[in-house]
C-alpha positions in Angstrom: -78.5 13.7 -57.5 -75.0 14.8 -56.7 -73.9 11.2 -56.2 -75.5 10.1 -59.5 -73.6 12.9 -61.3 -70.3 11.9 -59.7 -70.8 8.2 -60.6 -71.6 9.2 -64.2 -68.5 11.3 -64.3 -66.3 8.4 -63.1 -68.0 6.1 -65.6 -67.3 8.6 -68.4 -63.7 9.0 -67.3 -63.2 5.2 -67.2 -64.7 4.7 -70.7 -62.6 7.6 -72.1 -59.4 6.2 -70.5 -60.1 2.7 -72.0 -60.7 4.3 -75.4 -57.4 6.2 -75.3 -55.5 3.1 -74.3 -57.2 1.1 -77.0 -56.3 3.7 -79.6 -52.6 3.7 -78.4 -52.4 -0.1 -79.0 -54.0 0.3 -82.5 -51.3 2.9 -83.3 -48.5 0.4 -82.6 -47.4 1.3 -79.0 -46.4 -1.7 -77.0 -47.6 -0.4 -73.7 -49.5 2.6 -72.4 -50.4 4.0 -69.0 -51.8 7.1 -67.5 -49.7 9.1 -65.0 -50.8 11.9 -62.6 -48.7 15.1 -62.6 -47.9 15.7 -58.9 -44.4 17.0 -58.1 -41.5 14.7 -58.8 -40.5 12.5 -55.9 -36.9 12.6 -57.1 -36.6 16.4 -57.0 -33.9 16.5 -54.4 -31.8 13.8 -56.1 -32.0 15.8 -59.3 -30.7 18.9 -57.5 -27.9 16.9 -55.9 -26.9 15.3 -59.2 -26.8 18.7 -61.0 -24.8 20.3 -58.1 -22.3 17.5 -58.3 -21.5 18.4 -62.0 -22.6 15.0 -63.2 -24.5 16.5 -66.1 -21.3 17.6 -67.8 -22.0 20.1 -70.6 -25.7 19.4 -70.7 -26.6 22.8 -69.4 -30.1 22.5 -70.7 -30.8 20.2 -67.7 -30.1 23.0 -65.3 -32.5 25.3 -67.3 -35.2 22.6 -67.3 -34.8 21.5 -63.7 -37.8 23.3 -62.1 -40.2 21.9 -64.7 -38.7 18.4 -64.4 -39.4 18.6 -60.7 -43.0 19.7 -61.3 -44.3 18.3 -64.6 -47.7 20.0 -64.2 -45.9 23.3 -65.0 -44.8 22.1 -68.5 -48.2 22.5 -70.2 -50.7 24.9 -68.6 -53.8 23.1 -67.4 -52.4 19.6 -67.9 -53.9 17.0 -65.6 -52.3 13.7 -66.7 -49.6 12.2 -69.0 -50.5 9.4 -71.4 -47.2 7.5 -71.4 -46.3 5.0 -74.1 -43.5 2.4 -74.5 -42.3 1.2 -77.9 -39.9 -1.8 -78.2 -36.8 -1.2 -80.3 -34.8 -4.4 -79.4 -33.3 -6.1 -82.4 -31.7 -9.2 -80.8 -28.8 -9.9 -78.6 -26.2 -10.2 -81.3 -24.7 -6.9 -82.4 -23.9 -7.0 -86.1 -20.5 -5.5 -85.7 -19.3 -7.4 -82.6 -17.6 -10.4 -84.2 -13.9 -9.9 -83.3 -11.6 -9.6 -86.3 -14.4 -9.8 -88.8 -15.2 -6.2 -89.5 -12.4 -4.0 -88.2 -13.7 -1.0 -90.2 -17.2 -1.1 -88.7 -18.3 0.9 -85.7 -20.3 -0.3 -82.7 -23.6 1.5 -82.3 -26.3 1.4 -79.6 -29.4 -0.5 -80.8 -31.8 2.4 -80.6 -29.9 4.0 -83.5 -29.9 1.0 -85.9 -32.9 2.4 -87.8 -34.6 5.6 -88.8 -34.6 8.3 -86.1 -37.2 7.4 -83.5 -38.1 11.1 -82.9 -39.8 11.2 -86.3 -41.5 7.8 -86.1 -42.8 8.2 -82.6 -43.6 11.9 -83.1 -46.0 11.1 -85.9 -47.7 8.3 -83.8 -48.0 10.5 -80.7 -49.6 13.2 -82.8 -52.2 10.7 -84.0 -52.7 9.6 -80.3 -53.1 13.3 -79.3 -55.7 13.7 -82.0 -57.5 10.6 -80.6 -57.5 12.1 -77.1 -59.1 15.3 -78.5 -61.8 13.3 -80.3 -62.5 11.0 -77.4 -62.6 13.9 -74.9 -64.1 16.8 -76.9 -62.5 20.1 -76.0 -59.4 18.5 -74.6 -55.9 19.9 -75.3 -52.9 17.7 -75.8 -49.2 18.1 -76.5 -46.7 15.5 -77.5 -43.1 14.8 -76.3 -40.5 12.4 -77.6 -37.3 12.6 -75.6 -37.3 16.3 -75.8 -38.3 19.2 -73.5 -38.3 19.1 -69.7 -40.3 15.9 -69.1 -39.1 13.4 -66.5 -40.1 10.6 -68.9 -38.9 7.6 -66.8 -40.5 8.9 -63.6 -43.8 9.4 -65.5 -43.5 5.9 -66.9 -43.0 4.5 -63.4 -45.9 6.6 -62.1 -48.1 5.2 -65.0 -47.4 1.7 -63.9 -45.2 0.7 -66.8 -42.1 -0.4 -64.8 -39.4 0.7 -62.4 -36.2 2.7 -62.7 -33.2 0.4 -62.5 -29.8 0.9 -61.0 -28.6 2.0 -64.4 -31.4 4.7 -64.5 -33.2 2.9 -67.3 -37.0 2.3 -67.1 -37.4 -1.5 -66.9 -40.7 -3.0 -68.1 -41.0 -6.4 -66.3 -42.4 -8.0 -69.5 -40.1 -6.4 -72.0 -36.9 -5.2 -70.3 -35.5 -1.7 -71.0 -35.0 -1.5 -74.8 -38.0 0.8 -75.2 -38.6 4.3 -76.3 -40.8 6.4 -74.0 -43.3 8.8 -75.6 -45.6 11.1 -73.7 -48.8 13.1 -74.4 -49.7 15.7 -71.8 -53.4 16.6 -71.7 -56.0 18.4 -69.7 -58.4 15.6 -70.4 -60.0 13.9 -67.3 -58.4 10.5 -67.6 -58.0 7.9 -64.8 -54.4 7.6 -63.6 -52.9 4.1 -63.2 -51.4 2.9 -60.0 -47.6 3.5 -60.0 -45.2 0.7 -60.2 -43.9 0.6 -56.6 -41.7 -2.5 -56.6 -38.0 -2.4 -57.2 -37.2 -5.7 -58.8 -33.5 -5.2 -59.2 -32.9 -6.6 -55.7 -29.2 -7.1 -55.0 -28.3 -7.5 -58.7 -25.3 -5.3 -59.7 -24.8 -6.6 -63.2 -25.3 -3.2 -64.9 -23.0 -1.3 -62.5 -20.2 -3.8 -62.6 -20.3 -4.2 -66.4 -20.0 -0.5 -67.2 -16.7 -0.3 -69.1 -15.9 3.2 -67.8 -17.2 2.9 -64.2 -19.6 5.7 -64.9 -21.9 4.8 -62.0 -21.0 6.6 -58.8 -23.6 4.6 -57.0 -26.8 2.7 -57.9 -29.0 5.2 -59.7 -26.3 7.8 -59.9 -24.5 8.3 -63.2 -21.6 10.6 -63.8 -22.4 11.5 -67.4 -18.8 12.8 -68.0 -17.6 9.1 -67.9 -20.6 7.7 -69.9 -19.9 6.5 -73.4 -23.3 7.6 -74.6 -22.8 11.1 -73.3 -19.3 11.4 -74.7 -20.3 10.1 -78.2 -23.6 11.9 -78.5 -24.1 14.9 -76.1 -20.5 16.0 -75.6 -19.7 18.6 -78.4 -16.0 19.3 -77.9 -13.1 17.3 -79.3 -11.9 14.5 -77.0 -9.0 14.8 -74.7 -6.7 11.7 -74.5 -8.6 10.3 -71.5 -12.0 10.8 -73.1 -10.8 9.1 -76.3 -9.8 6.1 -74.4 -13.1 5.9 -72.5 -15.0 5.6 -75.8 -13.3 2.3 -76.5 -14.9 0.7 -79.6 -18.2 2.5 -79.4 -18.9 4.8 -82.2 -22.3 6.0 -81.1 -23.9 5.3 -77.7 -23.4 2.2 -75.6 -25.6 -0.8 -74.6 -23.4 -2.6 -72.1 -25.5 -1.9 -69.0 -28.7 -3.0 -70.9 -27.1 -6.0 -72.5 -26.2 -7.6 -69.2 -29.5 -6.8 -67.4 -31.2 -10.1 -66.5 -34.6 -8.6 -67.4 -33.4 -8.0 -70.9 -31.6 -11.4 -71.1 -34.8 -13.1 -70.1 -37.6 -11.0 -71.5 -36.5 -8.7 -74.3 -37.8 -9.9 -77.7 -37.0 -8.5 -81.1 -39.4 -5.8 -82.3 -41.7 -6.5 -85.2 -42.2 -2.8 -85.9 -41.7 -2.3 -89.6 -40.8 1.4 -89.1 -37.8 0.3 -87.0 -36.2 -2.1 -89.5 -32.5 -2.3 -89.1 -30.6 -0.2 -91.6 -27.1 -1.8 -92.2 -25.4 1.5 -93.0 -26.4 2.8 -89.6 -26.1 -0.4 -87.5 -22.7 -1.1 -89.1 -21.3 2.2 -90.2 -18.0 2.4 -92.1 -15.6 4.2 -89.9 -13.3 5.3 -92.7 -16.2 6.8 -94.6 -17.0 9.0 -91.6 -13.5 10.4 -91.6 -14.0 12.5 -94.7 -16.3 14.9 -92.9 -18.2 15.8 -96.0 -21.5 17.5 -94.9 -23.4 16.7 -98.1 -22.7 13.0 -98.1 -23.2 12.8 -94.4 -26.6 14.5 -94.7 -27.6 12.2 -97.6 -26.8 9.0 -95.7 -27.6 9.9 -92.1 -29.8 13.0 -92.1 -32.8 11.0 -90.9 -31.0 8.9 -88.3 -29.9 9.6 -84.7 -26.4 10.3 -86.1 -27.7 13.8 -86.9 -27.5 14.7 -83.1 -23.6 14.8 -82.9 -23.5 15.7 -86.6 -20.8 15.3 -89.2 -18.1 16.8 -86.9 -19.1 14.7 -83.9 -19.2 11.5 -85.8 -15.8 12.1 -87.4 -14.4 12.7 -83.9 -16.0 9.4 -82.7 -14.7 7.4 -85.7 -11.2 8.9 -85.1 -11.3 7.8 -81.5 -12.5 4.2 -82.2 -9.8 3.7 -84.9 -7.1 5.1 -82.6 -8.3 2.8 -79.7 -8.2 -0.2 -82.0 -4.7 0.6 -83.2 -3.6 1.0 -79.6 -5.1 -2.4 -78.7 -3.2 -4.3 -81.3 -0.4 -6.5 -80.0 
């Protein structure tokens, strides 16, 4: 009798897991996996990274460290994480990269070429969380989109969706690394996937060698204080002379380590997701227009985009830096 009950329980769990994954695909997620919530295998590396000061001014990472090391503590009673990937790749050609063609336009990382992903994915994840509650009656579920203390990449690797590359990006072997990670934590009894154990970077150093600011101290170790993405998005203060030079021509974020990755060169395909259509005013922002620093016009144009993170003052600072660097580079 006990064996029959256990077998039925496993069968129910399997059916419910398949149903959750099917619903995720119907909602538009490109990949989904189930991760268990045991303590993070990279806990010591996180402590060492924080102790070295590589987080810069991102003090919230220190506050979140204990939960990042033990994700089961994030949501009381949580048993698994439903981890999703959403492709945001728009193609290899950056609209503002042609030399000498658009000197007034800024370079922007691809993830910010459209409406803010937090809102788009947040809505989808809420629908997925609702599906989990319907498929497993009585289950609790909570959504996370690049916020809170979740170790998203580690959970994605644990869910079998890819491995963490030398540039610290999650690499899906069928899609590359231009993906958003979304997570639903739940106490539902779902069957975890096998983790992605292989490291398919091998001896490749393309991402490390291409970094324009030499921000990688070692494979898998980023000094955020030299990272263009950190400087243009997370860093709140005005730039010093050295920081201004590090930014180069990037107005917001940086894609260099992803652009050169062989897995992206070979396998990344443009998204067909209509909610991530390219918005020209965000993909190719006018630098001079950002210099006026008018909060109302900024909010009207960029309030629903990732530019809201650094805000009007941060984007004015970034535009000033890019224009100064271009003037400096003229013969």
